[in-house]
C-alpha positions as CSV (number, residue, x, y, z in Angstrom):
1,M,-69.0,-26.1,152.5
2,D,-70.1,-29.6,153.7
3,Q,-66.9,-31.2,152.5
4,A,-64.9,-28.6,154.3
5,R,-66.8,-29.2,157.5
6,Q,-66.3,-32.9,157.3
7,G,-62.6,-32.4,156.7
8,Q,-62.4,-30.3,159.9
9,G,-64.6,-32.3,162.3
10,G,-65.2,-35.6,160.6
11,G,-62.5,-37.6,162.3
12,G,-62.5,-39.3,165.7
13,P,-63.5,-37.7,169.0
14,A,-60.0,-36.1,169.4
15,D,-60.3,-34.4,166.0
16,T,-63.8,-33.2,166.7
17,L,-62.7,-31.7,170.0
18,R,-59.8,-29.9,168.5
19,Q,-61.3,-28.9,165.2
20,P,-65.1,-28.7,165.7
21,A,-67.3,-28.4,162.6
22,T,-70.4,-27.2,164.3
23,L,-71.1,-25.0,167.3
24,R,-72.4,-28.0,169.3
25,Q,-68.9,-29.6,169.1
26,F,-67.0,-26.7,170.6
27,L,-65.4,-27.5,173.9
28,N,-66.8,-24.3,175.5
29,Y,-70.3,-25.2,174.3
30,R,-70.1,-28.8,175.7
31,L,-68.7,-27.7,179.0
32,Y,-71.3,-25.0,179.4
33,H,-74.2,-27.3,178.9
34,L,-72.6,-30.0,181.1
35,T,-72.2,-27.3,183.9
36,R,-75.7,-25.9,183.4
37,A,-77.3,-29.3,183.7
38,A,-75.2,-30.4,186.7
39,L,-75.6,-27.1,188.6
40,G,-79.3,-27.0,187.9
41,A,-79.8,-30.5,189.4
42,S,-77.5,-29.7,192.3
43,A,-79.4,-26.5,193.0
44,L,-82.6,-28.5,193.3
45,H,-81.0,-30.9,195.7
46,L,-79.6,-28.1,197.9
47,R,-83.1,-26.4,198.0
48,A,-84.7,-29.7,199.1
49,A,-82.1,-30.6,201.7
50,A,-81.2,-27.3,203.2
51,G,-83.4,-24.6,201.7
52,V,-80.4,-22.6,200.3
53,S,-79.6,-21.4,196.8
54,R,-76.4,-22.2,195.0
55,R,-75.1,-18.7,195.7
56,E,-76.0,-19.0,199.4
57,W,-74.4,-22.5,199.5
58,R,-71.1,-21.1,198.2
59,M,-71.0,-18.4,200.9
60,I,-72.0,-20.9,203.6
61,S,-69.4,-23.5,202.5
62,F,-66.6,-21.0,202.5
63,L,-67.6,-19.7,206.0
64,G,-67.9,-23.3,207.2
65,E,-64.3,-24.0,206.0
66,C,-62.8,-20.6,206.9
67,P,-64.7,-18.9,209.8
68,G,-64.0,-15.2,210.2
69,T,-63.6,-14.4,206.5
70,R,-64.1,-10.9,205.3
71,L,-66.7,-10.0,202.6
72,T,-64.0,-9.2,200.0
73,E,-62.4,-12.6,200.4
74,L,-65.8,-14.3,200.4
75,A,-66.8,-12.6,197.2
76,A,-63.5,-13.6,195.5
77,S,-63.7,-17.2,196.7
78,A,-67.3,-17.5,195.6
79,G,-66.8,-15.8,192.2
80,L,-69.2,-13.0,193.0
81,D,-68.9,-9.3,192.8
82,K,-69.0,-7.5,196.1
83,V,-72.6,-6.2,195.7
84,L,-74.0,-9.7,195.1
85,A,-71.9,-11.1,197.9
86,S,-73.2,-8.4,200.3
87,R,-76.8,-9.1,199.4
88,A,-76.2,-12.8,200.0
89,M,-74.7,-12.1,203.4
90,Q,-77.5,-9.8,204.4
91,A,-80.1,-12.5,203.5
92,L,-78.2,-15.2,205.4
93,M,-77.9,-12.9,208.5
94,A,-81.6,-12.1,208.3
95,R,-82.3,-15.9,208.4
96,G,-80.0,-16.2,211.5
97,L,-77.4,-18.4,209.6
98,V,-74.5,-15.9,209.6
99,R,-73.3,-13.4,212.2
100,R,-71.2,-10.3,211.6
101,E,-68.1,-9.9,213.8
102,V,-66.5,-6.5,214.2
103,G,-62.8,-6.1,215.0
104,A,-62.1,-4.2,218.3
105,G,-59.6,-1.9,216.6
106,D,-61.4,-1.1,213.4
107,R,-65.2,-1.4,213.0
108,R,-64.8,-1.4,209.2
109,A,-62.8,-4.6,209.4
110,A,-65.8,-6.8,209.8
111,S,-65.7,-10.5,209.2
112,F,-68.4,-13.2,209.1
113,A,-69.0,-16.6,210.7
114,L,-71.7,-19.2,210.8
115,T,-74.1,-19.3,213.7
116,E,-75.2,-22.6,215.2
117,A,-78.1,-22.7,212.9
118,G,-75.8,-21.9,210.0
119,Q,-73.5,-24.8,211.0
120,A,-76.4,-27.1,210.9
121,V,-77.4,-26.0,207.4
122,Y,-73.7,-26.3,206.3
123,R,-73.5,-29.9,207.5
124,S,-76.8,-30.8,205.8
125,A,-76.0,-29.0,202.5
126,F,-72.5,-30.4,202.4
127,A,-73.8,-34.0,202.8
128,R,-76.3,-33.5,200.0
129,A,-73.7,-31.8,197.8
130,L,-71.3,-34.6,198.4
131,D,-74.0,-37.2,197.6
132,F,-74.8,-35.5,194.4
133,N,-71.2,-35.2,193.4
134,T,-70.9,-39.0,193.9
135,Q,-73.9,-39.6,191.8
136,L,-72.6,-37.3,189.0
137,A,-69.3,-39.1,188.9
138,S,-70.7,-42.6,189.2
139,C,-71.0,-42.9,185.4
140,L,-67.2,-43.0,185.2
141,D,-65.0,-45.9,186.2
142,E,-61.9,-45.4,188.3
143,E,-59.6,-45.0,185.3
144,E,-61.9,-42.5,183.6
145,A,-62.4,-40.5,186.8
146,A,-58.6,-40.2,187.3
147,L,-58.1,-39.2,183.6
148,L,-60.9,-36.6,183.8
149,S,-59.4,-35.1,186.9
150,R,-56.0,-34.7,185.3
151,C,-57.6,-33.3,182.1
152,L,-59.6,-30.7,184.0
153,D,-56.6,-29.6,185.9
154,K,-54.7,-29.2,182.6
155,L,-57.5,-27.4,180.9
156,Q,-58.0,-25.1,183.9
157,A,-54.3,-24.1,183.8
158,H,-54.3,-23.6,180.1
159,A,-57.5,-21.6,180.1
160,A,-56.0,-19.3,182.8
161,Q,-53.0,-18.8,180.6
162,L,-55.1,-18.0,177.5
163,L,-57.1,-15.5,179.6
164,A,-54.0,-13.8,180.8
165,E,-52.7,-13.5,177.2
166,A,-56.1,-12.2,176.0
167,Q,-56.0,-9.3,178.4
168,S,-53.6,-7.5,176.1
169,L,-55.9,-7.8,173.1
170,P,-57.4,-4.5,171.8
171,H,-61.0,-3.8,172.8
172,A,-63.6,-5.3,170.4
173,A,-65.7,-3.0,168.3
174,P,-69.1,-2.2,169.8
175,A,-71.8,-4.8,169.2
176,P,-74.4,-4.1,166.5
177,A,-77.7,-2.7,167.6
178,G,-80.1,-5.2,168.8
179,P,-82.1,-6.3,171.9
180,A,-80.4,-5.1,175.0
181,D,-80.5,-8.5,176.7
182,A,-79.0,-10.2,173.6
183,A,-76.1,-7.7,173.5
184,A,-75.5,-8.2,177.3
185,D,-75.5,-12.0,177.0
186,P,-73.8,-13.4,173.9
187,L,-74.4,-17.0,175.1
188,R,-78.1,-16.5,174.7
189,L,-77.7,-17.6,171.1
190,W,-76.3,-20.9,172.4
191,R,-79.1,-21.7,174.7
192,G,-82.0,-19.8,173.2
193,Q,-83.2,-18.6,176.6
194,A,-83.3,-15.4,178.6
195,P,-80.0,-14.5,180.3
196,T,-81.4,-14.8,183.8
197,D,-82.0,-18.5,183.4
198,F,-78.3,-19.5,183.5
199,R,-77.6,-17.1,186.4
200,D,-80.4,-18.6,188.4
201,S,-79.3,-22.2,187.7
202,V,-75.7,-21.4,188.6
203,D,-76.5,-19.3,191.7
């Protein structure tokens, strides 16, 4: 078994990336933990600078760039379902950061925009997010940064293609009986933590 593993993942970095021998060498695993650490740190910076969560920042940033956006569009842009997006908007309106605008012809066609206070939070949070992004990328030289950007674009396009192809796969068999939270969150085995931790760090 050990010899087989060494044969699969015992080469250079490229071999390890394509043919990992252990879970920790999987590309998804490495990207997940990179994202978790970076988003966790970014969330703390946003809290300190502007008093907003990651989820709130996503909503505020989209409204800052595209005022008058509807809830469905905001949810899709922020990667949230409509219920979570609605809760976030309600919280932001309660804080006076967002206002709801109703169309004259159809009251159901409501859109949202930042208030003056929301604009101030947007500018403050954007400045802190930009500063953190600069710090995060500072460990890369110019050539490495350009290469990483190209690689991320390539991986994103390829992953989207794989996802589209996977949609036609037959449904998987029901998961074996076990703790409800473990069944709902298969990544729990990777991080050894409750499923809410990652959601909180990302949002």
